[in-house]
N, C-alpha and C positions, 0 to 999 in steps of 0.2 A: 777338714779340706774332704776328705772322702764323703763325710756325713750329707754335705750340700749337692755335690756330685750323684752321692745315689738317690737323694730327694728330685732330685730333678731328671735324672733319668726313669723314676716311678711316677713321676708325674707327665712326661712326654710321651711313655708308650700309647697312654688311651688316644691322646692327640693322633699319634705314628700310624695306628692300628684305623682311626675313622678316616685318614687321608688316604690309607691302601683299600680302604673299604670304599671310599670314595670314586677313588681311581679305577676301582673295577668295572664300578656302571659306567665306565662310556665305552661303547660297541663301535671298535673303529669304523665296522661296514656304515653304521649310523652317521657318526662322523661326517663321512666321507661321500653318503648318501649313494651306496653302491648297494648291490644286490651281494651274498653270498658266494655266487655262483660266477661275480664278476670277475672279468681276463685281468691279465695286468697290463693292458693297455685301458680300459676302461678305469681301474686306479689311476693312471697316470694322468691321465682327461680330468678326472674328478679331482683330484689334487690339485691341478695348473690352477682349473678355474676357481679353487675355493683360494687356494695360497695368493692369487693374483686380488681377489676381494677382499680378504682379510691381511693383507700384509700391511706391518705397521708404519711402511711409509707411505702409504695411501690410504689407509684406512683409520680416521683418530677417534672413531667412537669407541665408549666405553665398550670393555670386555672383548674390542677385537683382535690387542693380542693375544689374551688369553685363548679365543677361538684360532688362534692362527698357531700358535702353540700345541693345540689339540690336534688340528689338521693334520700338523707333521708329524707329531707322535701316532696318529692311525697309519699315516702312508708308511712310518717306520717298519708296523707292523704288517701292514697286508702287501708290502712290497716285498719284502722278504719270506721266502717260500716257506723255512723252516717257522720264523714268528709266526706267520698266518696260519699253521698248522698246530702251532703249540695253543695260541688262541682258539681255534675252532675245538679243539679237543678238551682243553682245560680251562681257558675264559684267561688266557695266558699269554702273553707272547716268549714268555722263558720257561715253559712248563709247570710254574707254581700256579698258586690260588689266588694269586692278585698281582697287581703290575708294582713290583718293589724297588722300580728304579723309574726316572722319568727322561733318562737317556737311553734310548733304544738303539746302543751299538754307532748312533752317529752317523749310520750309513750315509748319509748326505750333506752331514756336516750340523745339522740342529740339533740344539739341546735344551732343554727345558728344566729346571730345579723350580720346587716350589716351597715355601714356607708361608704360614699364614700369622694372621693376628690383625688387632682391631687399628684403625685412623686411617686419614685421608691416605691415599696415593697418587703419584704424578710419574709421568712416562719420561724417561731420559734414553739417548745414547751415546754410547761409549764407545772404548776399544775392547771390552770385552763382551760386546751386545747391545741390544735394547733393556732396559730394566725400570721396572715400576716398583717402587720404593713407598713404604707404607710411610706415616705420622711418626710410628715409635722404631725405625730403623728396622724394621724385618724387609725380605725383600723378596721380588719373585722376579726372576732373571730369565730371559728366553734370549740367547744365542745363535747366532746365525754365520757358522766360520765355512762352510763347504769344507768341510772333511777333515779337519785337524784344528791345531792350538790358536786360540784367536788372540794369545800375543806374535802370533807373525802376521799380521793384517787378516785375521778370519782362516787362513786357511794355509797348510804346508805351500801351497801353488803363490800363494803371495797376491790374491785377489777375494775382494768380498763382492757385494751383490751390484753394486755400481760397476765394479772394475770388470767383471767379467766380462762385459760385449767391447768396453776400451781394446780389449786384445783382438779383435777382430777388424773393423774399421775405421772407427771413432777417433777424433785426435782429441775426442775429451774423455773425459772416465767417468761423467756424470751419469745418472740412473736413467735420466728421461729424455739421453739421448742429446747427441748433438745436432741442431737440424739443420745448421749452415751449413751441412758438407758431409757430415760423419753419419756413417752408416745406423739409423737407427732400430731400437728391438722394438718390438711388438708383444715380448714376454720375458717373464723372469723365471728364476728356479732353474732347476737339475735339467740337462737335455735329456728329458724322457718321451721327444717326441719316434727317437729313434734308439731301438734296442743297444745296451750297454754292451763294449766293445769284449772279447772273448778273444784271448788268446790262442791263435789258430797253429796245430800240428801240421808243419811245413814238410813235406818229403820233394825228392825231385821233381815231380810231375806238377805239384800245386804251385813250387818256385816259378816255373818255370811258365807255366799258366799266369799265377796271381798277380806276382812282383817281378820279375826280370823283365826291364826295359816297361812298364806298364805307367810311369811317371808316378806314381806314389809312394810316401815315404814309409819306408816301414822301422818298426824297432824288434829285433832279432836277439832270440836269447836262445847260445847255443850251449849242450850242457851235454854230460858223457852218465850222469846218475839220476836215478828217477826221485832222488830225495834230495832236499835240504835249499831247492830253489825256491819253493812257498812265496817266503818273505820279497823274493825279487819280486816274483809273478806280480805279487799284490802290488809294488810300485809302480809296474809297468802298465798291468791295466789302467792304474788310477790314471796316471800320463794320458795313456789313449782314452780313455773316456774324458776328460779334460781337453784333450785335443779330436774328439770325434768328428771324423770328415778328413782331418789335417794327415792323421797319420793310424797305421793297423799295427798290428801287435801277431808275431808269429813266434813260434819255438822250434829248434831240431834239434834232435835227439842224433849225436854224431858218431852213437856206436850203432843206431841202425841204419843212420842215412850219411854211411863215411865217403861215398865217390861225391856225396855233395858238399858235403863239409871240405874235402877237398878241392874240389874246384872253386869254392870259393875262396879258398887259402885261409882256412880256418880250422887246423888239425886238432883230432881229437885232445881234450883234456879232463883232468878230475879239475877244473876249475870251472865254475859258468862260467862265460863271457858274453857278454850283452856288448853287440854290433847296432846301431843305424845302417839302413840302405838308404842314399841320400842323390840326390841330382843335383850337380854345380852349375855354377853360370853357361857353361858350354851343353848345358841338356846330357853330359854322359851320367850314367850311373855307378857310383862306387859305395862301399862296403868302409864304414867308420867304427872305428872301437871305443866303448864309452869306457874313458876311467874316471870319473867322479864319483862322487858320493850317492849311494845307494837311498836314496829320499826324495819323492814326490817333485819338489821345487828344481832341485837339481837337475833331475833329469829331464822338465819340462823345458826348461830354461835350454837345459844342450838340443833339446828337438828344434825347439823353436830356430835356434840359430844355424842348424843345418835343413830345415825348411827351404825346397829350392828357391835362387834365385835368377832365374831366367826374364824375368820380366825389367826392361832398361828403364832405367828411371833417369825421364829426361826435363830440360827445362822448359818450362810452355810457352815462356815467352820468344826463344828461337825454335819449337817444333815444328815440323811441318812432316806428314806423312812420305816417308820415302819413297820413291819407286824402285819396285824389285822385279825381278826377273823369275822370282822362284813360283810364281802365281800362287801366293799364301796372302790369307786376307790378315788383315792388321787390325788390333784393337788396343784402345788406350784407357785406361781406367783414370778417371778423375775423382780423388778425395782430398780430405784435409790431413790426412795421415802426415805424419812427416816422413815416414818411412813408409817401405812398401809391404800394403796389407797384408795378413797371413792369409786370409781367403785369396788372392792373386795370386800370393806364390803357390799356394797348393793350386790353383787353377791352373797357372805357367807349366808346372809337372806336366801333368795331364794331358793338357794339349801342345804339347812343347814343338810338336812335328807336325801340326793341322794352323798355327797360328802366330803372329808376330806380335809379339806382347810388350808394349809400354806402360809408364803410369807416372801422374806427374801430380803436385799440389800444387791446389789451388784453394783458397778461401773466400773467393767473390764469383760473382756471375757474371759481374759485369766484366770481367778480363775479354780481353779481343778475340782471344780462341776461341771462349766458350761463345761469344757473340757471333762470331764469325760462323760457326755450326748450330747456334741456336739451342746452347745448351741453358734450358729454364732452373736447373735444380740439381744439387748436390748429396751424396757422389753420382757419377753418371757414367757410361762405358761409351764410346766413340771408335766405331769402327768401319775400317776403310777396305771397299771390297779390292779384289785383285784388280778389274779392270777401270780402278781409280774413284770410284762413286763412293761417297762417305756418307754416312750414317750416323744418328744417334739410336743406339739400342736401347737405352734405355735412363732417366734421368731422377732421380731422389729414388734410389734404389733404397729398399729396408728392408731389412734379415732379423729373423728370430733370434737366430745363433748361429754356430759356424758349419754346421753339417746344412741347416736349412740355408745358409747363406751360400754354399756350395754349388750347392742345388742349383740355387735360383740362378749363378750365373753359368753355369754346365748348360740351363736351357737356353739361356741369349745367344751364348757360344753355339751349340750347335744348332740354333735357328739361323744366326748368322752365316752358317756353315753352309746351308741349304740355299739359302740366298745366294752364296758365291757362286756354287756351283750353278746353280741354274743361269747367274749371272756369264759365267764364262762359257756354257755351254750355247749360251745367247751368240755370245763374243766370237765363239768356234764356228756356226752356225754361217754367221752373216760373212766371216772373215772366207768361208768355205765358199761361198755363193761369192763372193766378190771376183773370187781368184778360180773359180770355177771352170774349165774349158770350154764350150759350146760344143754341142755335138752337131755334126755334118748333116741337111735335114735338104728335103727340096723346098723350101722357103726360103732357107738361108745360104744356100750353094752359092747363088751368085752373088753375092754381100761377101763373103770368106772366101770363095774360090773364083770369081768373075773375073774379067778381063781388066779390072782397075786392081786387083792385085798384083803386083811383082812375083810375088812364090808364095804359098800356102801351104804348110806343114799338116800332114793331117797324119794322127794318133791311131792306128787302127788296130782292133782288140779283138779277143774271141772270148773272153769272159771278165764279171766284175772285177775282180781282185788283178786283170790287168788295165782292165779302164782304169781303177783308182790310182795305178803307178802312173800311166800314163798323162793325168790328170796333174797328179804334184809334179811330175817333172815338167811337162810342159807350162804350169802356170809358172814353176819360178823362172822357166828360159823367157818369157813373154815379160817378165820384170825385169830385165837383164838389157843392157845396150853390149853390142853385139857391134864390131867392127866393120863395116860395107864398103866394098873396094867400090869408089864411083867410077871407076874401068866398068864394072858389071851389069851399068845401067841403073844403080840403085838410086834415085834422084834423093834429095832431101826431104821432098814431101809425100816419098814413098813408102809405104809401111808393108808388113809381112803378116800373115794371120795363122794363127794356129785353131785347130779341130780336133774333133775325135769321131770315127767312123765306127759301127757294130757292122763286122765283118760277118758275122752270120745273116744277118737283116739285109746289108748293102751288098750283095757278091757280084752283083751287077757292076757295081761302080766299080771295083777291084779289077773284075776282066776287062774295063777298058784303058786297065793298064798295063795288066799282062797277061796271056793267056791262060794263066794256071790258075789264077786269081789268087797268088801265095797262100796257097793251100796248107803248104809246111809250115808256114808262121804264124804260131800264137798273137806276138805282139811286134810290130815293124812301127816305121816313120816313114811317110811318103813326102816328097820334097816335089810340089807341083808348080808347072809356070803354064797359068792360062795363056796370055798372049802369046807363047811360042808353041803351045802345044807337047811340050816336053815332061816329064817326069825322073827322079831318082829316088831309090829305096834304100833304108837301111835296114836290116833284119838281124843283125846280130844281137850282141845283150843289152838288153836295152838298160842302162844307168844312165844319171845324171851326167856324168863326164862324158859317159860316148854319145849322148844324143847331143850334147851341147858340140861336141866335136862335129858332129856331121853338119850341124845347123850351120855352126859356123863357116863348115868348108863349105857350104854350098852358099854359104852368102861373100864370099872369098873368091868365088868361080875357080873353087878348086874339085869338084865333083863332076862328071860327066855326065851330061843329060841324054835318056832317051826319048824318041818319037812315041807317045799316045799310039793304042790302036784304033781310039776312037775318041768323041768327048764324052768326058763322065754324065751320066744323067740318072734319075730316080726315073724307076718305073712306078 
């Protein structure tokens, strides 16, 4: 038994040496087509472009799968600073003289194992990955597991290349996307358009600035010892990266940040404790401790369960945007998802104070609600301004990944918020114009305070602030129905008028009523009866209640009027 084994080893050594020498010739820079001075962003862009081109699901050409594995191996080296440095110095990612492994740390979950031999090859796909098998049983296997054991759906997170996007908006987990209403993806692979999530060191100022009441979900590791939590941090980083844009990660040293830990109700302990900072359906923030297994799958599931649930799930067949007095715009997400999409839950937390959120499941653009608002494709976002106007913000929304999808929704909401502010401002301006009390001038004197008017009330001001105050009070009074006694001579067809007068510019008008011209008063009300040539003045505190009493007393005949000095005229 020993002799055949020794013989096999002796025969195999030259072969493995040949493979090692052959692998050494693969220059990762040339494989990705980048210069040695390339930045990480350049490397990421090149990787994405090539991995899309040679992906086994898309490219069935001979040699494409092997090229795809070379691309991933090259990316493994150049995306890791230590491996890249070793390669630049020694021509090997491990600091040796050659590539002695096909699996370079499985940074993004790609592995490549190679063995040779003659015979025909065929390409197969199975639970362990994609395989090219020779006619004599030799195997070249390419496994794409996104960071873990292929026995668990290819990942400790439980998703594969196709399923990764189904967690975002699609109701279907198909790789090509559900174009009937799910959010389709325009790219695959790691989320490399954005930098990896770092676990931030959090102190009291940064907690108040970045975390408290900001609407974002955070994983927070509380610790007291500087050693022993590297394994936990590794799991936290993996989860935060897989939920990039939905969850951030931080760590708090309770030895140096005792006040913060006390404030959050987490006393200093020898044991590391992990909490999620979350927002419930009411929009209020709270800390919840994680007591599950410290593996990526369990922690990710926990995070997804505790993302904000602020958006109200509605039945589209009975839904209409409710009237609201809060002046908040309202937004409704229409998608084929059975549950509220992750992106929408994240957005509802970030914008919970600025919008009212709704979402609904719908599978057909022929639905009456979609026809009513002319929604042509799904998923779609419909919004209602605070003035009641309704718009389709976007239909047929396509996203690349979680972070870019969140950014897309942010852009849509912020644009709609600007539209709402403009509409609200115009509405207030129109309302202000409608309710504005006219300024008494030579051209309207006869209309407002002529003989045809039984009583005219003149609000007199000496400052802009006083004018605005009088305008608001008299506008409100002009819309009220006041009881007028018939015995005072006010018939059913008679009307009263309200106007304003600038005391600084029209002093001669005031001297027609009183010799002093009311110079001691900044704001006051004159009640003038043109037919009788009499007036009464209120010079007390100008409030809605007091002015209303004065007007009511005048109309009820409870005020004594004085003869004017002369007819008020403009010069």
